[in-house]
C-alpha positions as CSV (number, residue, x, y, z in Angstrom):
1,X,-49.2,51.5,178.2
2,X,-45.3,53.3,178.0
3,X,-43.1,54.5,175.7
4,X,-40.4,52.6,174.3
5,X,-37.0,54.5,173.6
6,X,-34.0,52.9,172.1
7,X,-30.3,55.3,173.5
8,X,-27.6,55.1,170.5
9,X,-24.6,56.2,172.4
10,X,-21.0,54.6,173.0
11,X,-20.2,57.4,175.5
12,X,-21.0,54.4,178.0
13,X,-21.4,57.2,180.9
14,X,-24.4,59.1,179.1
15,X,-25.4,55.8,178.5
16,X,-26.1,54.8,181.6
17,X,-27.0,59.0,183.0
18,X,-29.9,58.9,179.6
19,X,-31.7,55.0,180.9
20,X,-32.0,55.6,184.6
21,X,-33.5,58.8,183.9
22,X,-36.1,57.7,181.2
23,X,-36.6,53.9,182.6
24,X,-37.4,56.6,186.0
25,X,-40.0,58.5,183.8
26,X,-41.3,54.0,182.7
27,X,-40.1,54.4,179.3
28,X,-39.4,51.1,178.5
29,X,-35.6,51.6,177.3
30,X,-32.9,49.6,175.5
31,X,-29.4,50.8,174.4
32,X,-26.7,50.2,171.6
33,X,-22.9,51.4,171.6
34,X,-22.8,52.5,167.5
35,X,-24.5,52.6,164.4
36,X,-24.8,49.5,163.5
37,X,-25.6,47.6,166.1
38,X,-28.1,50.9,166.3
39,X,-29.8,50.3,163.1
40,X,-30.1,46.1,163.4
41,X,-31.8,46.9,167.4
42,X,-34.3,49.3,165.2
43,X,-34.7,47.4,162.3
44,X,-35.5,44.5,165.9
45,X,-37.6,46.5,167.8
46,X,-41.2,47.8,168.2
47,X,-40.1,51.7,168.8
48,X,-42.0,54.4,169.7
49,X,-38.4,57.4,170.1
50,X,-35.3,57.1,169.7
51,X,-32.0,58.7,170.5
52,X,-29.1,59.1,168.4
53,X,-25.3,60.0,169.5
54,X,-24.5,61.8,165.9
55,X,-20.9,60.1,167.0
56,X,-21.1,57.1,166.6
57,X,-18.5,54.1,165.7
58,X,-19.7,52.0,162.4
59,X,-21.6,53.3,161.1
60,X,-22.4,57.2,162.1
61,X,-25.8,58.8,163.8
62,X,-27.2,60.7,160.3
63,X,-26.0,57.6,158.0
64,X,-28.1,55.7,161.1
65,X,-30.8,57.9,160.9
66,X,-30.2,57.5,156.6
67,X,-31.1,54.2,156.5
68,X,-34.1,54.7,159.4
69,X,-36.2,57.6,157.2
70,X,-35.3,55.2,153.8
71,X,-37.5,52.4,156.3
72,X,-39.6,54.3,159.0
73,X,-40.7,57.7,157.8
74,X,-42.5,58.3,161.6
75,X,-40.2,56.7,164.7
76,X,-39.0,60.1,166.5
77,X,-35.8,60.1,166.2
78,X,-33.5,62.7,168.4
79,X,-30.6,63.2,167.5
80,X,-27.7,64.3,170.2
81,X,-25.2,66.4,168.9
82,X,-21.7,67.9,169.4
83,X,-21.9,71.7,170.4
84,X,-20.8,72.9,167.3
85,X,-21.7,70.5,165.2
86,X,-24.3,72.3,162.8
87,X,-23.2,71.2,160.0
88,X,-24.6,67.3,161.3
89,X,-27.5,69.8,163.0
90,X,-28.8,70.5,159.5
91,X,-28.2,67.4,158.1
92,X,-30.8,64.7,160.8
93,X,-32.6,68.0,159.3
94,X,-32.8,67.8,155.8
95,X,-33.1,63.8,156.6
96,X,-36.1,64.2,158.3
97,X,-35.0,64.3,162.6
98,X,-37.5,65.2,165.0
99,X,-35.7,67.7,166.5
100,X,-31.3,68.0,168.0
101,X,-30.3,68.2,171.5
102,X,-27.1,69.1,172.2
103,X,-24.0,68.3,174.3
104,X,-24.2,68.4,177.3
105,X,-27.6,69.0,177.5
106,X,-30.2,69.2,180.3
107,X,-32.3,66.2,181.5
108,X,-35.3,67.9,181.6
109,X,-34.7,69.8,178.5
110,X,-34.8,65.9,177.1
111,X,-36.9,65.1,178.6
112,X,-40.0,67.6,177.7
113,X,-38.6,66.7,173.4
114,X,-38.9,63.7,173.9
115,X,-42.5,64.9,175.4
116,X,-43.3,66.8,172.7
117,X,-42.1,64.7,169.8
118,X,-44.2,61.3,171.3
119,X,-47.1,63.4,171.8
120,X,-47.1,65.1,168.5
121,X,-45.9,60.9,166.5
122,X,-49.2,60.1,168.2
123,X,-51.3,62.8,167.3
124,X,-49.6,61.8,163.4
125,X,-50.4,58.3,164.1
126,X,-54.4,58.8,165.5
127,X,-54.9,61.6,162.4
128,X,-54.2,59.0,159.3
129,X,-56.2,55.9,161.3
130,X,-58.9,58.5,161.2
131,X,-58.2,59.4,157.9
132,X,-57.7,55.8,157.3
133,X,-61.6,54.7,158.6
134,X,-63.1,57.7,156.7
135,X,-61.5,56.4,153.5
136,X,-63.3,52.5,154.1
137,X,-66.0,54.4,154.8
138,X,-66.5,55.6,151.7
139,X,-66.2,52.2,149.8
140,X,-69.7,51.1,149.5
141,X,-70.0,46.7,147.8
142,X,-72.1,44.1,146.5
143,X,-70.4,41.0,146.2
144,X,-67.3,41.6,144.0
145,X,-67.8,45.3,143.2
146,X,-66.6,48.5,145.5
147,X,-67.2,51.6,144.2
148,X,-65.5,54.9,145.7
149,X,-68.2,57.8,145.7
150,X,-65.1,59.9,146.7
151,X,-62.3,59.4,144.1
152,X,-64.8,57.3,141.3
153,X,-63.5,54.2,141.3
154,X,-65.2,51.9,140.8
155,X,-63.6,48.1,141.0
156,X,-64.5,44.3,140.1
157,X,-61.9,42.3,142.2
158,X,-59.0,44.0,141.6
159,X,-60.1,45.3,137.6
160,X,-60.6,49.1,137.5
161,X,-63.7,50.1,135.1
162,X,-64.0,53.7,134.2
163,X,-67.6,54.7,133.8
164,X,-68.8,58.0,131.9
165,X,-70.6,60.1,134.6
166,X,-73.7,59.6,133.9
167,X,-72.7,55.6,134.4
168,X,-71.9,56.0,137.3
169,X,-74.5,57.8,138.3
170,X,-76.6,55.2,137.6
171,X,-74.2,52.6,138.9
172,X,-74.5,54.6,142.6
173,X,-78.0,54.6,142.8
174,X,-78.1,51.4,141.1
175,X,-75.7,50.4,144.6
176,X,-77.3,52.3,146.7
177,X,-81.3,50.8,146.8
178,X,-79.3,47.5,146.0
179,X,-81.3,44.0,145.8
180,X,-84.6,46.9,146.0
181,X,-86.5,46.5,142.8
182,X,-86.6,50.0,140.6
183,X,-88.4,51.2,137.8
184,X,-87.5,53.2,134.9
185,X,-89.7,56.8,136.3
186,X,-87.6,56.3,139.8
187,X,-84.2,55.9,138.2
188,X,-85.0,58.7,135.9
189,X,-86.0,61.0,138.5
190,X,-82.5,59.9,141.0
191,X,-80.5,60.2,138.2
192,X,-81.7,62.0,135.2
193,X,-83.4,64.7,137.2
194,X,-86.9,65.6,138.1
195,X,-86.9,68.0,134.7
196,X,-86.3,65.3,132.3
197,X,-88.5,64.9,129.3
198,X,-86.5,62.8,127.4
199,X,-87.7,59.0,126.8
200,X,-87.6,56.2,129.4
201,X,-85.6,54.0,126.2
202,X,-83.1,56.0,127.4
203,X,-82.7,54.3,130.8
204,X,-83.0,50.5,129.0
205,X,-79.6,51.9,126.7
206,X,-77.3,53.7,129.7
207,X,-77.9,49.7,132.1
208,X,-77.2,48.2,128.4
209,X,-73.6,50.4,128.6
210,X,-72.8,49.1,132.5
211,X,-73.6,45.8,132.0
212,X,-70.7,45.4,129.6
213,X,-68.9,47.2,131.7
214,X,-69.6,45.6,135.1
215,X,-70.8,42.3,134.7
216,X,-69.5,41.6,130.9
217,X,-67.5,37.9,131.9
218,X,-68.5,38.5,135.3
219,X,-71.0,36.8,137.7
220,X,-73.8,38.9,136.5
221,X,-75.0,42.2,138.9
222,X,-77.7,43.8,136.3
223,X,-80.7,41.9,136.4
224,X,-83.7,42.5,134.4
225,X,-87.5,42.3,136.3
226,X,-90.1,41.6,133.9
227,X,-92.3,44.2,133.4
228,X,-91.6,46.7,136.0
229,X,-87.9,47.9,136.0
230,X,-83.9,46.6,137.5
231,X,-82.3,46.0,140.4
232,X,-78.6,45.1,141.1
233,X,-78.3,42.1,144.2
234,X,-75.1,39.6,144.5
235,X,-76.6,36.6,143.4
236,X,-75.6,33.7,147.0
C-alpha cells in the first residue's frame, strides 16, 4: 500500500511541483495552503508523513508542528525551511520534527529523506507492535484473574492484588497447572524447593493467605479437594 503524504505549503508553484513528483513516486498526496488548513487536514486524515513549510499564513509551521506533536508523537514531519533560518531548524527539531530540508532543495534529496523517514517510522511501528504482543503473551489468565510474571502484577478484573513473593510464586504455580489437582508434596517441591525441611502444613497456611487476597468477596478460584490437595479452577 502506498504511503499518504500531506503537503502544507503556501507557495502554489512549490506545492504543485511536490505534488507531481510525489504522485509520480506513487504516494497519495493531499495539500493545504495555510497552517490552520494543514492542522485541520492532519487531524481529519490518516497520513504517513507531513511535509511542513515553516513560513505559513495563519498558524506558523512551528506552531502546527507543536500541535501535531501534542496529539501524535510518531508520524514523521519534515520541515521545509528558508536557507538562513537556523532558529526555525533548531526549534523544529526540539519540538519533534523528524528532519528538515532547506529551500531551494533538490527533489532527489527530498525524496531520499522522505524514504528514510518512512523506513524508520515503519521499523518503529513494527518494533512497538512486537513489544505489545510480547507484553500480552506474559499475561496468564483464569476467569477474571490475570497474572503478569514479568511485572509481577496480579489483577482480578481491574482490582490490583498485592502479594508477597512466596504468595505470588504459589499462585503462579497453581495457575500454570489450573484445573489440575495438586497435592501438598507437589506444591512444596515446586514452590518451596526440593530441600525444604518444614511442615507440609505451610501449604495450607499460604493457601489460606491467598484465598483472603484473591478470592475474598469474589467467585472462588482456589478449591480444596478433600484428602488430596488443591486446584485453581474458574467455575463456568
